[in-house]
C-alpha positions in Angstrom: -0.1 -0.3 -0.1 1.4 3.3 -1.0 1.3 6.5 0.9 -1.7 8.0 -1.0 -3.6 5.2 0.1 -3.0 5.5 3.4 -3.5 9.4 3.4 -7.0 8.6 1.4 -8.1 6.1 4.1 -7.2 8.5 6.9 -8.9 11.4 5.4 -12.0 9.1 4.9 -11.9 8.0 8.7 -11.4 11.7 9.7 -14.3 12.8 7.5 -16.8 10.1 9.2 -15.4 11.1 12.5 -16.3 14.8 11.8 -20.1 13.8 10.6 -20.6 11.7 13.7 -19.4 14.2 16.1 -21.7 16.7 14.3 -24.6 14.2 14.2 -24.0 13.9 18.1 -23.6 17.9 18.9 -26.9 18.3 16.9 -28.8 15.8 19.1 -27.3 17.3 22.3 -28.3 20.8 20.8 -31.8 19.6 20.6 -31.8 17.8 23.9 -30.4 21.2 25.6 -33.3 23.3 23.9 -35.9 21.0 25.1 -34.4 21.1 28.7 -34.4 24.8 28.6 -38.0 25.2 27.3 -39.2 22.8 30.0 -37.2 24.7 32.8 -38.8 28.3 31.1 -42.4 26.7 31.4 -41.9 25.4 35.1 -40.4 28.6 35.9 -43.2 30.6 34.6 -45.8 28.2 36.1 -44.2 28.6 39.6 -44.0 32.6 39.4 -47.8 32.7 37.8 -49.0 30.6 40.8 -47.0 32.5 43.3 -48.4 35.8 41.6 -52.2 34.7 41.9 -51.3 33.4 45.8 -50.4 37.0 46.4 -53.6 38.3 45.5 -55.9 35.5 46.6 -54.4 34.3 50.0 -55.3 37.7 51.8 -58.6 39.1 51.8 -57.2 42.8 51.9 -54.8 42.7 49.2 -57.5 40.8 47.0 -59.6 44.1 47.9 -57.2 46.6 47.0 -56.5 44.4 43.8 -59.8 44.5 42.8 -60.7 48.0 43.7 -57.2 49.4 41.9 -57.9 47.4 38.9 -61.2 48.9 38.4 -60.4 52.5 39.3 -56.5 53.6 40.2 -58.0 56.9 41.8 -60.1 54.7 44.3 -57.2 53.7 46.3 -55.5 56.0 48.9 -52.0 56.3 49.7 -51.0 53.0 51.6 -53.5 50.9 49.4 -52.2 52.7 45.8 -48.7 51.6 46.9 -49.6 48.1 47.3 -51.4 48.2 44.2 -48.6 49.6 42.2 -46.4 47.0 43.7 -48.6 44.3 42.6 -49.3 45.7 39.1 -45.1 46.1 38.6 -44.5 42.3 39.7 -47.6 41.5 37.3 -46.1 43.3 34.3 -42.8 42.1 35.2 -44.0 38.5 34.8 -45.3 39.1 31.6 -42.1 41.1 30.7 -40.0 38.1 31.4 -42.2 35.8 29.5 -41.9 38.3 26.4 -38.5 38.4 26.3 -38.3 34.5 26.6 -40.5 34.1 23.7 -38.4 36.5 21.6 -35.5 34.2 22.5 -37.2 31.0 21.6 -37.2 29.7 25.4 -40.9 29.4 25.4 -43.3 27.9 22.9 -45.5 30.0 20.7 -48.6 28.4 22.2 -47.7 29.2 25.9 -46.9 32.7 24.9 -50.2 33.4 23.0 -52.0 32.5 26.0 -50.1 34.7 28.2 -50.8 37.3 25.3 -54.5 36.5 25.8 -54.1 37.0 29.7 -52.5 40.2 29.6 -55.1 41.5 27.0 -57.8 40.4 29.4 -56.1 42.0 32.4 -55.6 45.5 30.2 -59.3 45.8 29.7 -59.7 47.1 33.6 -59.2 50.7 33.3 -57.2 50.7 36.8 -54.5 48.3 35.3 -54.3 50.4 31.8 -53.6 53.6 34.2 -50.9 52.0 36.1 -49.5 50.9 32.8 -49.5 54.6 31.1 -48.1 56.0 34.6 -45.3 53.1 35.1 -44.4 51.7 31.8 -41.1 53.8 31.7 -39.6 51.4 33.8 -40.0 48.2 31.6 -37.9 47.7 28.4 -38.9 49.8 25.6 -39.2 46.4 23.3 -41.8 45.1 26.1 -43.4 48.9 26.1 -44.1 48.8 22.5 -45.5 45.4 22.4 -47.9 46.1 25.2 -48.9 49.3 23.7 -49.6 47.8 20.6 -51.6 45.2 22.4 -53.8 48.1 24.3 
């Protein structure tokens, strides 16, 4: 066997090794993407449950939430501060989901459900008023998105 044949065999083995490595890496990337999406979905679910718990576990907080959602002007100083905190938390949850969606970390159908929930919430005057007064503290891309949905 001459050196040309040995070189050709070596190149063939090298090409096969590269192909096998690329296939392996492709499978690993897919598995990692699926894992990251599952983690994002679990995190979103936990944060949504936490937020719902905030407004349902305490009757006083639920009262403030309901009043402020209807009319921001109906709240006095301390209650207004609590409502503002609740709404900031609410919009941060959706801002996070928005950016996760942009980065492909959550599936489109999950994001679609979140958008529908956000739209439903923004039908209430007090929430829209909060948004108009406070949107400057959120990312510009998210602000443009929410403003386009109102």
